[in-house]
Z-matrix of the N, CA and C atoms (Angstrom, degrees):
N
C 1 1.386
C 2 1.572 1 114.91
N 3 1.404 2 114.13 1 151.57
C 4 1.387 3 115.72 2 -178.04
C 5 1.557 4 103.88 3 -130.38
N 6 1.386 5 106.74 4 170.23
C 7 1.473 6 114.76 5 177.87
C 8 1.577 7 107.23 6 -65.27
N 9 1.318 8 112.48 7 139.31
C 10 1.443 9 115.23 8 -172.88
C 11 1.533 10 121.35 9 97.45
N 12 1.400 11 110.57 10 -17.54
C 13 1.491 12 114.13 11 -169.52
C 14 1.571 13 103.12 12 -76.02
N 15 1.339 14 113.75 13 148.38
C 16 1.459 15 117.75 14 169.32
C 17 1.498 16 108.00 15 -85.01
N 18 1.329 17 111.33 16 145.99
C 19 1.633 18 121.17 17 175.57
C 20 1.414 19 102.85 18 -130.02
N 21 1.354 20 110.72 19 144.65
C 22 1.389 21 118.47 20 174.01
C 23 1.584 22 108.01 21 -165.17
N 24 1.321 23 110.74 22 163.43
C 25 1.495 24 116.92 23 176.25
C 26 1.464 25 110.77 24 -158.57
N 27 1.349 26 113.19 25 162.70
C 28 1.469 27 117.26 26 177.17
C 29 1.505 28 106.59 27 -152.66
N 30 1.242 29 114.11 28 142.97
C 31 1.454 30 118.46 29 -174.13
C 32 1.580 31 108.65 30 -139.99
N 33 1.365 32 112.13 31 145.10
C 34 1.576 33 114.59 32 -175.93
C 35 1.463 34 113.92 33 -77.93
N 36 1.197 35 115.71 34 -25.99
C 37 1.640 36 116.10 35 -173.87
C 38 1.523 37 110.86 36 -176.97
N 39 1.236 38 115.95 37 155.88
C 40 1.536 39 119.65 38 -179.83
C 41 1.552 40 110.04 39 94.53
N 42 1.336 41 117.86 40 160.70
C 43 1.289 42 118.44 41 -178.35
C 44 1.529 43 109.58 42 -67.35
N 45 1.377 44 117.57 43 150.65
C 46 1.390 45 128.52 44 -171.64
C 47 1.429 46 111.95 45 -124.22
N 48 1.216 47 127.15 46 110.65
C 49 1.409 48 132.95 47 179.49
C 50 1.518 49 114.74 48 -108.33
N 51 1.350 50 120.79 49 122.31
C 52 1.508 51 127.88 50 179.79
C 53 1.615 52 102.63 51 -116.57
N 54 1.310 53 109.49 52 106.85
C 55 1.632 54 117.07 53 177.82
C 56 1.508 55 101.99 54 -122.01
N 57 1.249 56 122.64 55 107.76
C 58 1.564 57 117.31 56 177.75
C 59 1.653 58 106.98 57 -70.09
N 60 1.338 59 104.10 58 154.29
C 61 1.559 60 115.11 59 179.93
C 62 1.397 61 110.61 60 -70.96
N 63 1.311 62 116.12 61 149.97
C 64 1.459 63 123.48 62 164.87
C 65 1.562 64 117.19 63 53.65
N 66 1.332 65 116.58 64 -131.51
C 67 1.454 66 125.29 65 176.51
C 68 1.516 67 115.10 66 -88.68
N 69 1.251 68 117.21 67 8.56
C 70 1.498 69 119.78 68 177.74
C 71 1.517 70 113.98 69 -63.21
N 72 1.341 71 122.73 70 138.45
C 73 1.388 72 128.81 71 172.98
C 74 1.516 73 109.65 72 -119.38
N 75 1.313 74 115.69 73 129.60
C 76 1.431 75 118.40 74 -174.30
C 77 1.605 76 103.98 75 -118.77
N 78 1.307 77 112.13 76 140.22
C 79 1.478 78 118.05 77 176.43
C 80 1.601 79 101.24 78 -104.85
N 81 1.328 80 115.07 79 107.11
C 82 1.534 81 124.02 80 176.56
C 83 1.582 82 106.13 81 -78.36
N 84 1.339 83 111.38 82 121.38
C 85 1.477 84 116.72 83 173.94
C 86 1.377 85 119.34 84 -96.95
N 87 1.421 86 121.59 85 -21.53
C 88 1.428 87 131.35 86 -176.19
C 89 1.376 88 102.23 87 -154.33
N 90 1.442 89 118.24 88 145.26
C 91 1.316 90 132.93 89 167.89
C 92 1.573 91 118.94 90 -162.98
N 93 1.270 92 120.47 91 154.67
C 94 1.297 93 117.86 92 -179.80
C 95 1.513 94 118.98 93 166.62
N 96 1.336 95 122.41 94 178.86
C 97 1.386 96 124.39 95 177.25
C 98 1.564 97 108.35 96 -149.87
N 99 1.231 98 119.86 97 166.23
C 100 1.501 99 121.25 98 176.31
C 101 1.484 100 112.28 99 -71.30
N 102 1.261 101 117.94 100 -22.53
C 103 1.486 102 119.32 101 177.71
C 104 1.540 103 109.59 102 -152.07
N 105 1.310 104 113.19 103 174.32
C 106 1.417 105 119.33 104 174.64
C 107 1.607 106 111.96 105 80.35
N 108 1.260 107 113.83 106 -150.59
C 109 1.578 108 112.46 107 -178.65
C 110 1.546 109 107.34 108 -144.80
N 111 1.279 110 117.75 109 -176.97
C 112 1.394 111 129.19 110 177.66
C 113 1.479 112 113.78 111 -127.52
N 114 1.446 113 112.61 112 153.59
C 115 1.413 114 115.39 113 -174.44
C 116 1.558 115 110.84 114 -128.71
N 117 1.399 116 116.69 115 149.67
C 118 1.387 117 117.42 116 165.10
C 119 1.544 118 106.90 117 -106.49
N 120 1.359 119 124.31 118 121.06
C 121 1.472 120 121.11 119 -163.77
C 122 1.513 121 102.70 120 -134.18
N 123 1.393 122 111.32 121 160.21
C 124 1.427 123 119.02 122 172.17
C 125 1.480 124 114.57 123 -132.39
N 126 1.373 125 118.34 124 19.11
C 127 1.323 126 126.80 125 -177.08
C 128 1.479 127 115.63 126 90.90
N 129 1.347 128 117.52 127 -12.83
C 130 1.550 129 119.54 128 -179.41
C 131 1.472 130 102.80 129 -129.45
N 132 1.319 131 122.38 130 -53.44
C 133 1.381 132 124.79 131 -175.09
C 134 1.594 133 113.06 132 -102.40
N 135 1.150 134 121.69 133 133.46
C 136 1.447 135 128.06 134 175.84
C 137 1.558 136 113.45 135 -111.04
N 138 1.336 137 117.71 136 129.09
C 139 1.536 138 116.29 137 173.83
C 140 1.647 139 103.45 138 -119.34
N 141 1.317 140 107.05 139 126.22
C 142 1.589 141 107.81 140 174.52
C 143 1.402 142 114.08 141 -79.39
N 144 1.364 143 111.90 142 147.44
C 145 1.442 144 119.10 143 -178.87
C 146 1.484 145 107.95 144 -137.00
N 147 1.363 146 119.72 145 143.99
C 148 1.447 147 121.33 146 177.60
C 149 1.589 148 119.19 147 59.00
N 150 1.336 149 112.87 148 47.15
C 151 1.463 150 113.11 149 -178.73
C 152 1.494 151 113.52 150 -60.19
N 153 1.318 152 114.66 151 136.24
C 154 1.351 153 114.42 152 -173.08
C 155 1.570 154 111.66 153 -77.92
N 156 1.326 155 116.24 154 159.87
C 157 1.524 156 115.04 155 174.05
C 158 1.523 157 107.74 156 -103.31
N 159 1.333 158 118.06 157 147.58
C 160 1.466 159 119.09 158 177.97
C 161 1.451 160 114.45 159 -61.93
N 162 1.362 161 110.58 160 122.93
C 163 1.485 162 123.09 161 175.92
C 164 1.527 163 111.06 162 80.94
N 165 1.343 164 117.43 163 15.62
C 166 1.530 165 117.07 164 172.84
C 167 1.430 166 108.84 165 -125.48
N 168 1.284 167 118.57 166 165.39
C 169 1.451 168 126.63 167 177.02
C 170 1.560 169 104.76 168 -80.21
N 171 1.382 170 114.59 169 140.89
C 172 1.455 171 116.97 170 175.41
C 173 1.493 172 110.57 171 -78.20
N 174 1.372 173 111.58 172 142.58
C 175 1.493 174 113.58 173 179.70
C 176 1.504 175 111.63 174 -60.08
N 177 1.250 176 118.46 175 141.39
C 178 1.388 177 125.03 176 -173.07
C 179 1.607 178 113.74 177 -110.88
N 180 1.311 179 113.12 178 28.81
C 181 1.384 180 116.92 179 178.48
C 182 1.497 181 117.18 180 -121.54
N 183 1.357 182 117.53 181 153.23
C 184 1.341 183 119.33 182 175.48
C 185 1.471 184 105.75 183 -140.34
N 186 1.324 185 122.92 184 156.59
C 187 1.354 186 129.59 185 179.22
C 188 1.577 187 115.85 186 -111.35
N 189 1.370 188 106.50 187 78.68
C 190 1.472 189 112.37 188 -179.36
C 191 1.545 190 115.90 189 59.44
N 192 1.335 191 114.58 190 58.87
C 193 1.459 192 124.18 191 176.92
C 194 1.517 193 110.16 192 -80.36
N 195 1.300 194 122.42 193 107.55
C 196 1.438 195 126.38 194 -174.43
C 197 1.597 196 104.46 195 -88.69
N 198 1.315 197 117.59 196 127.18
C 199 1.451 198 121.44 197 172.72
C 200 1.495 199 108.82 198 -124.53
N 201 1.318 200 116.04 199 159.97
C 202 1.396 201 129.12 200 165.39
C 203 1.402 202 117.58 201 -142.24
N 204 1.442 203 116.08 202 -161.66
C 205 1.511 204 115.39 203 -176.52
C 206 1.567 205 106.15 204 -70.25
N 207 1.268 206 122.00 205 -33.76
C 208 1.430 207 122.73 206 -174.03
C 209 1.486 208 111.54 207 -81.83
N 210 1.202 209 119.30 208 -40.35
C 211 1.599 210 123.68 209 -179.11
C 212 1.478 211 104.50 210 -115.33
N 213 1.276 212 122.45 211 111.19
C 214 1.434 213 129.77 212 -168.44
C 215 1.523 214 116.94 213 -129.72
N 216 1.238 215 120.10 214 163.67
C 217 1.454 216 124.83 215 -174.63
C 218 1.640 217 111.08 216 -99.16
N 219 1.230 218 115.33 217 131.44
C 220 1.495 219 130.52 218 172.59
C 221 1.399 220 115.65 219 -120.19
N 222 1.337 221 122.91 220 112.04
C 223 1.500 222 126.06 221 176.01
C 224 1.396 223 104.80 222 -103.54
N 225 1.400 224 115.13 223 115.58
C 226 1.461 225 120.70 224 173.87
C 227 1.596 226 111.60 225 -87.09
N 228 1.293 227 109.39 226 127.82
C 229 1.486 228 120.73 227 -163.84
C 230 1.575 229 103.26 228 -136.80
N 231 1.391 230 116.08 229 138.00
C 232 1.434 231 120.62 230 168.98
C 233 1.601 232 103.78 231 -91.96
N 234 1.242 233 116.43 232 -115.15
C 235 1.445 234 119.68 233 -173.78
C 236 1.482 235 114.04 234 -93.56
N 237 1.274 236 114.20 235 -8.60
C 238 1.479 237 123.75 236 -173.29
C 239 1.627 238 107.94 237 -88.27
N 240 1.270 239 118.01 238 163.96
C 241 1.483 240 121.74 239 178.02
C 242 1.574 241 117.16 240 -74.93
N 243 1.288 242 111.64 241 161.19
C 244 1.471 243 122.85 242 177.23
C 245 1.445 244 106.47 243 -145.18
N 246 1.381 245 113.82 244 156.42
C 247 1.512 246 125.21 245 178.46
C 248 1.465 247 116.57 246 -153.92
N 249 1.417 248 113.36 247 161.93
C 250 1.458 249 120.28 248 171.39
C 251 1.422 250 108.10 249 -145.13
N 252 1.363 251 115.13 250 157.88
C 253 1.489 252 117.81 251 169.28
C 254 1.558 253 108.50 252 -149.47
N 255 1.312 254 114.38 253 157.52
C 256 1.453 255 116.91 254 -175.58
C 257 1.521 256 112.06 255 -179.87
N 258 1.311 257 114.66 256 -174.01
C 259 1.411 258 121.17 257 -176.38
C 260 1.545 259 109.64 258 -136.54
N 261 1.399 260 118.19 259 135.36
C 262 1.418 261 121.48 260 176.99
C 263 1.546 262 111.45 261 -72.62
N 264 1.297 263 111.91 262 125.84
C 265 1.515 264 117.22 263 177.39
C 266 1.501 265 117.34 264 -111.36
N 267 1.312 266 121.19 265 -7.69
C 268 1.351 267 129.48 266 174.84
C 269 1.435 268 114.75 267 -154.70
């Protein structure tokens, strides 16, 4: 991958982890799932983001969430789909 490349992924169900390789830095511009929540994690500490509300769709937006190999994105999903999209900045 190179600076400026678009990165994205979609998954039908199950937890979805996006952890860039090596020294890559990704600017996530959108992520979400139909249910559950997302996390910013570093292997030890987990910070929950965008907690879903019972019976409603989880917000699928992020405002420039930068992730790398140390601090990465986890989208918790049950049987519903989840996604992310962004651009590599380093």
